[in-house]
Backbone bond lengths (Angstrom), bond angles and torsions (degrees), N, CA, C in turn:
res aa  C-N    CA-C-N  psi(-1)  N-CA   C-N-CA  omega(-1)  CA-C   N-CA-C  phi
1 M - - - 1.446 - - 1.522 110.75 -
2 L 1.318 116.87 -41.02 1.459 120.49 -179.88 1.530 111.05 -65.39
3 Y 1.323 116.69 -39.37 1.461 120.23 178.15 1.531 111.11 -63.53
4 G 1.299 116.38 -38.84 1.461 120.19 178.80 1.519 112.08 -63.87
5 I 1.323 116.48 -40.96 1.462 120.03 178.86 1.524 110.20 -67.05
6 I 1.325 117.11 -39.54 1.466 120.43 177.39 1.520 110.56 -62.59
7 I 1.321 117.03 -42.32 1.462 121.02 178.50 1.532 110.65 -63.36
8 L 1.341 117.32 -40.74 1.463 119.75 177.92 1.523 111.64 -64.34
9 V 1.326 117.29 -39.64 1.460 120.28 178.49 1.529 110.33 -67.22
10 L 1.317 117.60 -34.71 1.463 120.66 176.94 1.531 111.88 -69.24
11 G 1.315 117.36 -14.92 1.461 120.74 175.31 1.515 112.67 -67.38
12 I 1.336 117.09 -24.11 1.463 120.26 -179.69 1.527 111.44 -66.90
13 P 1.349 119.63 -53.10 1.473 117.16 177.52 1.529 113.16 -66.01
14 V 1.321 117.43 -30.04 1.473 119.52 176.57 1.530 109.72 -66.04
15 G 1.331 117.08 -39.20 1.458 120.73 176.77 1.516 111.99 -63.16
16 F 1.353 116.85 -41.03 1.461 119.98 176.37 1.522 111.06 -64.87
17 L 1.324 117.12 -39.94 1.466 120.52 179.39 1.527 111.21 -63.29
18 I 1.308 116.61 -46.14 1.460 120.17 179.58 1.524 110.34 -64.99
19 A 1.327 116.88 -41.22 1.464 119.77 178.74 1.522 111.15 -64.84
20 W 1.327 117.49 -36.24 1.464 120.15 179.39 1.530 111.36 -70.94
21 M 1.337 115.99 -39.65 1.460 119.55 -178.66 1.530 112.06 -71.04
22 C 1.310 117.75 -26.87 1.467 121.60 -176.26 1.522 111.11 -118.40
23 R 1.327 116.78 42.43 1.467 120.96 -176.41 1.521 112.52 -57.92
24 D 1.313 117.49 -36.76 1.462 119.96 -176.01 1.529 112.80 -73.74
25 E 1.314 118.18 -12.76 1.459 120.81 -178.39 1.521 113.36 -109.73
26 L 1.323 118.00 4.97 1.458 120.19 -176.57 1.527 112.36 -67.95
27 V 1.311 117.29 -42.30 1.463 120.07 -175.55 1.526 110.89 -69.50
28 V 1.324 117.31 -44.40 1.467 119.36 -178.92 1.523 112.09 -71.77
29 G 1.317 117.99 -22.75 1.459 121.65 179.67 1.505 114.18 -96.60
30 R 1.328 117.26 8.53 1.470 121.54 -177.01 1.525 111.93 -57.23
31 K 1.320 117.02 -40.57 1.468 121.35 179.40 1.536 110.30 -61.74
32 W 1.327 116.38 -40.52 1.458 120.11 -177.47 1.523 111.90 -73.15
33 F 1.328 117.52 -32.74 1.465 119.62 175.82 1.522 110.45 -65.01
34 K 1.328 116.18 -39.22 1.465 119.61 178.02 1.528 110.73 -65.20
35 I 1.325 116.35 -42.78 1.466 120.71 179.38 1.528 110.40 -63.76
36 L 1.338 117.42 -42.96 1.463 120.81 178.48 1.524 112.33 -63.91
37 T 1.319 117.31 -37.69 1.454 120.56 179.39 1.523 111.03 -65.21
38 V 1.307 116.53 -48.20 1.466 120.32 -179.52 1.530 110.96 -67.06
39 A 1.322 116.85 -43.11 1.465 120.36 -179.95 1.527 110.94 -64.84
40 G 1.319 117.65 -40.35 1.464 120.34 177.70 1.511 111.76 -61.54
41 F 1.329 116.49 -39.20 1.463 120.17 179.21 1.523 111.52 -68.04
42 V 1.329 116.71 -49.65 1.471 120.94 -176.41 1.526 111.24 -65.97
43 I 1.318 116.57 -47.96 1.463 119.91 -179.01 1.526 110.58 -67.35
44 G 1.345 116.69 -36.27 1.460 120.18 176.49 1.515 112.43 -62.44
45 L 1.340 116.66 -42.79 1.469 119.55 176.49 1.523 111.49 -62.69
46 F 1.307 116.71 -41.88 1.466 120.48 178.66 1.528 111.13 -58.59
47 F 1.333 116.31 -49.45 1.449 119.22 -178.44 1.523 112.25 -69.64
48 W 1.327 117.66 -28.72 1.464 120.20 177.15 1.531 109.87 -65.59
49 F 1.339 116.00 -42.26 1.460 119.70 -177.91 1.522 113.35 -72.97
50 I 1.315 118.04 -26.57 1.473 118.22 177.53 1.527 111.84 -88.96
51 G 1.328 117.10 -2.52 1.452 120.24 173.39 1.511 116.17 99.66
52 E 1.300 118.38 2.36 1.462 121.99 178.70 1.527 108.99 -90.32
53 R 1.320 116.21 80.20 1.459 121.70 -172.53 1.535 112.48 -67.71
54 V 1.309 118.16 -36.08 1.465 120.94 -177.92 1.524 110.30 -64.73
55 V 1.303 116.84 -43.62 1.462 120.40 179.00 1.533 109.97 -67.05
56 A 1.328 117.20 -36.94 1.460 120.98 178.64 1.525 110.81 -64.74
57 W 1.345 117.77 -42.05 1.474 120.45 177.58 1.531 110.82 -65.58
58 T 1.316 116.84 -36.45 1.464 120.44 177.46 1.519 110.83 -64.50
59 C 1.319 117.02 -43.00 1.461 120.41 176.88 1.531 110.74 -64.14
60 G 1.321 117.07 -35.66 1.447 120.50 175.78 1.522 112.12 -63.65
61 F 1.327 116.14 -40.25 1.459 120.43 177.43 1.521 110.98 -63.13
62 V 1.316 116.65 -44.66 1.470 121.14 177.52 1.525 110.10 -61.63
63 M 1.322 116.58 -39.49 1.453 120.74 179.42 1.532 111.20 -63.53
64 V 1.325 117.90 -44.67 1.463 121.52 -179.08 1.530 110.74 -65.23
65 V 1.317 117.24 -46.52 1.460 121.28 -178.72 1.527 110.71 -62.24
66 S 1.311 117.60 -45.44 1.464 119.61 -178.95 1.527 111.49 -71.05
67 F 1.331 118.54 -30.93 1.460 120.42 177.40 1.529 111.33 -67.74
68 V 1.320 117.07 -40.68 1.470 120.10 177.19 1.525 110.03 -62.60
69 S 1.306 117.40 -44.33 1.468 120.21 178.52 1.524 111.25 -64.60
70 Y 1.322 117.18 -37.14 1.467 121.02 177.87 1.523 110.77 -64.02
71 V 1.320 116.97 -44.54 1.465 120.55 179.81 1.527 110.73 -65.50
72 K 1.313 117.58 -41.04 1.467 120.51 -179.60 1.525 111.86 -70.76
73 S 1.315 118.51 -16.61 1.464 119.77 178.83 1.525 111.77 -70.51
74 F 1.321 118.39 -15.44 1.460 121.96 177.94 1.524 112.74 -94.05
75 D 1.323 117.78 -7.06 1.464 122.25 -178.75 1.524 109.30 -82.50
76 K 1.324 116.67 112.32 1.466 121.27 -175.27 1.531 112.30 -65.80
77 K 1.322 117.72 -35.47 1.466 120.21 179.10 1.526 111.61 -70.23
78 W 1.303 116.42 -30.57 1.460 121.67 -176.37 1.516 111.82 -74.66
79 I 1.323 117.63 -36.22 1.475 121.03 -171.30 1.513 113.45 -98.61
80 K 1.339 118.09 9.69 1.460 118.80 -179.63 1.523 110.70 -61.80
81 R 1.282 115.55 153.32 1.463 122.09 -177.83 1.516 111.86 -68.72
82 F 1.303 115.01 154.44 1.445 120.66 174.83 1.521 108.98 -71.52
83 P 1.332 118.29 149.10 1.486 120.17 179.84 1.509 113.05 -66.29
């Protein structure tokens, strides 16, 4: 359980890294980040209840990473174009 929580917390810097590397695609991919966040939550809950904890933690990681990218897609300073 502790390892899973650590992995979920590590999803935050990974989400920032992905958002920084793909700044030019954050706005157009906003719909997909929202879909990934919701799907990661729903599918993660499903797998948690059937006992597949590893798959549930993986879905949680995907949910955290896509949520960070979704939130950063609204930051005007973050998504500015390269010079």
